[in-house]
N, C-alpha and C positions, 0 to 999 in steps of 0.2 A: 398500448402497443402490443401487437402479437409477435411473440418471439419463439423461434424454434431452436432448441438446444440439442445438438448431436453429441452423444457421449455423456454418461452419468457417472464418471469417475469423481475424484475429489474436487476437481475444478468445476465440472459440469453440474454436479449435485449442489455445490455451494451457490453457484450462480442461479440455478433453478429455484432454490429455497429463497434466496434474497429477492429475486425479481418477483416471484409469486407472492411473497409477503407484501411487497409494494403495491400489489394489485394489477401487475402486468399479466397479460394473457399468455401463459407459458405452456409450450408443448415440448416434452422431452422424448428423444428417440434413443433407445439403448438396445444393443444387440444381445446382451446377456439376459435371458429370461428371469433368472433369480434376482439379479440386480434391479431389473425393471420393476419386479413385484415389490421389492423392498422400498423402492422410491415411491411407488404409487401409494403405499400405505402411509408414508410419512410426509407427502407433499400435496399441496392443494393445486394440482396441475394434471393435465392429461399426459400419461406416459404410454408410449407406443413401443412395442418390442419389435426390433427389426434392424436392418442395415441402413444407416443414415445416408449412405451414398446411393441407395436405390431410388430411382424415380418413382416407383410404385409406392414405396414407403413414404417418401416425401409428399406425394399427392394425397396419401391417406392423412398426413398431418396438415393438409391444406396449406402447403408452403406458398402457394400463389397468393394467399391472403396475408402473408406474414410481412412485417416491416423489417425484420432482422433474422438472419440465421447465424447461429454461433456454433461452429464445429470445433469441439474441444476433446475429441476422443484421444486415445493413446497412440493413434496411428496418423502420422503426417499425411500419408497418401490418401487415407480415408477422409480426412478433413478437407483436403483439396478437392477430391472428387465430389464430396457432399456439397461444397460451396458451388462448384461448377454446375452440378445437376440442379440445384435449387435456383440458380440464376437462369438456367434455361427455362425452368417452369414459370418463373416470374417473381421471385422474392426481390424485395427492394434493395437489400444490402446484405453482404456476407462478411463474416469475420472468421478466420481459420487459425487454429493453433498449429504452428509449423516450427519444429525445433531444429531441423536440419538446415543449416545456412545454404547448402547447395540446392535446396528445393525452392528457395524463396525468389529466385530469378524468374521473371516472366509470368508471375502468377496473375497479373492483371489481364493477360490474354486468356486466362482460365476463369475469368469472372470472380476472382477473389479480391474483394475491395480492401480488406485490411488483414494484416498478419500480426499475431501476438506470439510471444515466447515468454510465459510466466517465469520459467526458471532463469532465463537471462535477466529479466527485470528484477527478480529477487537478488541475484548476484550483484547487479548494479546498485541496488539499495544498500547492500552490505558494504560495498566499496565506499559509498557516500557516508554511511554512518561511521566507518572507521576513520574517515578524514576529519571528523569532529567527535572525538571520543567523549562518551558520557551522555550524549543525547539519545533519546529513544525514537524520535522521528526527525527527519530533515528533508523537507519537501520544497522543491523550487516551483515558483509560479512566475508569470510575467517575464518569460524568457530568462529566468534565473535571477532577476533583479529583486524579487521578493522571496523570502523564505519563511516557512512555517516550522518552528522549532518546538519539539516536544521533549519533556523530561519530568522526572520526579522531583518535586520541590524539596530542597534540603533545608536544614535548620537555619543555616546562615543566609538564606534567601531574603532579600528586602521585601518580597511579596508577603512573607509571613509576619513581619513586624508591622506592616501597614494595616490600618483599620479597614481600608477598602481599596479597590483598584483606583477609584477616583482620587482618594487622598494621596496614594503613592504617585500618581501622575503629576499632581501639583508639586511634589517635592523633587521630581526628576525632570530636569530641563535638558534640551539639546538633542535628545534622541526620541523619535516617534516609535511607539510600539503599541500593540494591543493584545491582550490575552483574549483569545477567541473562545476557549472552552476549558472546563475543568472536569476531569473524571475522578469521581470520589466514591469509593465503595460500590463500583459497578454502575453508578449513575452519572450521566453526562449533564453538565450544567453549562448552558451557553452564557458566557460571562457578560456582565454589565458593570456600570460604575460602582454599584454597591456590593458587588461580590467580594467576599472575604476568602483569602487563600490560606490553606493550612499545610503544615509540613506533611509530606507524604502524598499530597495531591499530584495527579498527573495533569500537567498544564500544557496547552498549545499556545505559543506566542508568535505573532506575525511581526516581522521587522524587515527593513531593507537588507539586502545581502551584505552591505558594508557594516551593518550593525549586528551581525550574527553574534559576536562576542558579548555584546551588551545583553542580548537575550539569554545567553548562557549564564551571565552574571546574575540576571534577574531570578533565574530558576535556582541559582546557587551551585551550578555544575562546575567541576574542576576540569580544566583543559589539560589533556595529556597527549604527548606525541607518541604515536604507536610505531614501534620499530619492527616487532615480529607479529605475525598472524599465525596462530595455531589452529588449524582447521581440523575438526573432528568429523570423520566420515569420508566416504569416497562416492557419494551420490552425484548425480549430474550437477546439481546446484553447487556442491562442494568443488567439483572440477572447474566449473565456470568461474567460481569465486577465486580459486587459486590462480587461474589465468589472469584475471583482472588485477589481483593484488601483486602478482609477480611483475606485471607490466608497469605497475606503479612504483616499483622499487622496494617493496617490503620483503623481508625475509619470511619465507613460508615454510611451515612445518605441517605435515599431514599425518594424522594418527587414525588407524583403523585396525580392528582385530583380525581381519581376514588377510592372510599372506598373499593370496592370488590377487586380490584387489590392490594391495599395497605394491605389488610388483608392477602392475599396469600403471598405477599412479606415478611410480618412480620413473618409468619409461617416458611418460608424458611430461613430467615436471622434473627435468634433469637438474635444475638449480635448487629444488626443494629437498628438505630432509624428510624422508618418509619413515615412519615408525610403526612397527607391528605391535599393537598393544590395546588394552582396554581403555578407552578414553575417560571412563569414570574412575579409574584406579589412581589414587593419589600418588602412588609410587612412580607410575608412568609420567605423570605431570611433574613430579618433584625432580626427576632426572633432567628436565628441561630448564630448571631454575627459573620458574615463572616470576616476573617482576612487574613493576609499574609502567613499563613501556611495551607490555605484551597484551594482545587481544586474543581471546579464545572464542572461536566461532563454531558452534555445534550444529552440524548439518547432516547428521545421520538420519536414517529413516524411522527413528523412534523418538516420540516426545519424551518418554521417560529417561532415555539415555541422554538426550540433549539437555534436559533440565538438570538432571543430577550432575552431569559433567560441568555445566556452567556454575552450579553452586560450589562444587569442589574447587574449580579454578579460581573463583572469586575468593574463597576462603584462603587460598594459597597465594593471593596477592596480585591476581590479574587486574590490569587497569580497566579493561572493558570485556564484557561477555555478551555475546549475541546468540540467541537460540532460534533455530527454525521450529515452528509449531504447526501441528496438524489440527489439533483440537483448539479452536479459538477461545473456548471457555477457560482454558488455562491462563490466558494472558492477564486478565484482570486480577487473578489470584496471586500472580507472581511479580507484579510490578513493584519494584523497589526492594525485592528480596533476593538479591544476588544476580539478577539478570537485568542488564542495562537496556537491551532492546531485543525485539523479536521480529522475525520475518516469516511471511506466509506466502507460498506459491498461489494459494487460493485468492488472497487479497491482491496479489500482483496481477492476477488475471482480471479481477473485478475492476481494478484501476484502469486497465487497458480497454475494457469493454464498455463500462458504464457511460462513457462520453457519447457512445452511439445510441444509448437508450434515453438519455436526458433530452428534454426539449430545449430549443433555442440554440444559440451559437456557443456551444460548449467547447472550450479548448482543452480542458483537462479535468479529471475527477480523481480524487484521492479518498480512499477508505482507510479506516484505522483498526488497530488490533483489538482494542478494548471498548469500542463504542460503535454503534451502527450509524453514527453521523457521517457526513461527507463534507469535504471541502471541494468546491468547484471554481473554475475560472470561466466566467460567462461574459460575453460581449453584449453591451447594451444596444438594443436596436433603436433606430430613430423613432419608431412608433410606440415605444414603451411608455407607459404612464408614469414611469419614474423620472423621465427626462425633465430637467429643470427644478427638481425637488432637492432640498437638502436632506442629509441623513436624518436630521431631527424630524422633518416633515414626511419622511418616506414611510408608507404603510408596510414596513417590513414585518413579516409574521413573527410571532413569538417562536423562539427556537432557531433564529437565524441571526448572524452578525456579519457585517462587511469588514474584512480584515485588511484589505489593501486594494489599491487602484493603479492600473497602468493606463496612462493617458498620453497619447502622442509621443511615446518613447520615454516618458518620465514616470517614475513610480513613487508612491507615497502612501503612508498609513493615514487614512481619512479621520477627520473630526466631525463633530455634529453639524458644523456649518458648511461642510463640503457639499457642493452641488453636483448632481449626477448629470453627465453629458452623453450624447450619442457616441457610440463606438468605444466608450470606456470599457476596459476589462476589469471586472470586479472579482475579487477573490472572496468567496462567501463560504462560511462554515454554517451548516444547517443540519438540524435533526430531521429524521425521515418525515415526520408529520408536516414540516414546513417546506419541504423540497418542491412540491407541486406549486405552492403559492409563489415561491422564489422564481421558478421557471416562468410562470405567467407574468409576473411583475416586470421582468426585464426582457422578455422575448416577444411580446405582442406587436 
């Protein structure tokens, strides 16, 4: 697939790197010559210096041959104009990053096929995680009827005491579940019956929505009801998160070292307590008497501040800590060491965009913080060679596992004897090397 990316900021450069590594034909347009040169040196893709909203620049990028244009610069207006200009020239589909809600009306008339707001998506992810304290991922599939639950395996987890996943399944009746993947020491293992789980592993478990508590028990997570959310920083993601949590009825506290930013935050969030202070200072946090019904959400513009603040808050008794991360390499190093979950605007953007890149009838795509694997919801086409085969007979590639099925409104976790039918929605966890085979198997 030929993909044009307009804007080489944090989101654009991440998408360009990920997609080019997959073997996609990627062209990046960046207005800043210095940034364009840096990206050209580090990326296996064509980088063009220029205005992505300019028809002449888009023609230079041969946008008329492109399957997808992704406009993710820092300017909403430039992204909209780039999408409109590309559509006039002949691109097949456009996706634009638009953060201003007032600009989202009527974009279909401007030939913008889809709109994303990664910051808004990250804030919604935080809201979901705080609703189930202790989990590191909580992703809904099949219209919310199936959930993928992630967490660090605790010593008390029944997963640890079992000789294998197959042995544990024999001893647990009444609830269907499947461990789709294990991340251990930076390596992702697609789980199977003989897989052994260790304390400290990061596992992803698929269950029906009503069995969410069972999945948490499997991992050994302790459920805690969050009463207060202490938000560190006044970035846009912090502001959006505060809005969502206040509407949910949580008591919100905002901490930032800048008096001017705190004044603006206090005017916008009249019900919140806004504190001027260093979010990494134990004395600042101690004044709030942090306890087991508090969550600390670090959303400043610095990885170092976010990580240190979470570690301090956890040591002082916070029930849950969530850190925004910019460098994804930090995630695998920090799992289980004082940070319960992480969020990334880059990954939020990838989750919104990758479904336009994948082949077949893809309904959603989810990427993860500490692995390059993906979970996708794909609809089985009637012409697929998988139709009529059971999971045991299915030529599913190594590095892929089916975690759940939505069939005619009903959801279930499949077993080896489950037969694939046309129009089934399959939730599949797959490593990058297996993704192409998965797409071909179910979408031909």
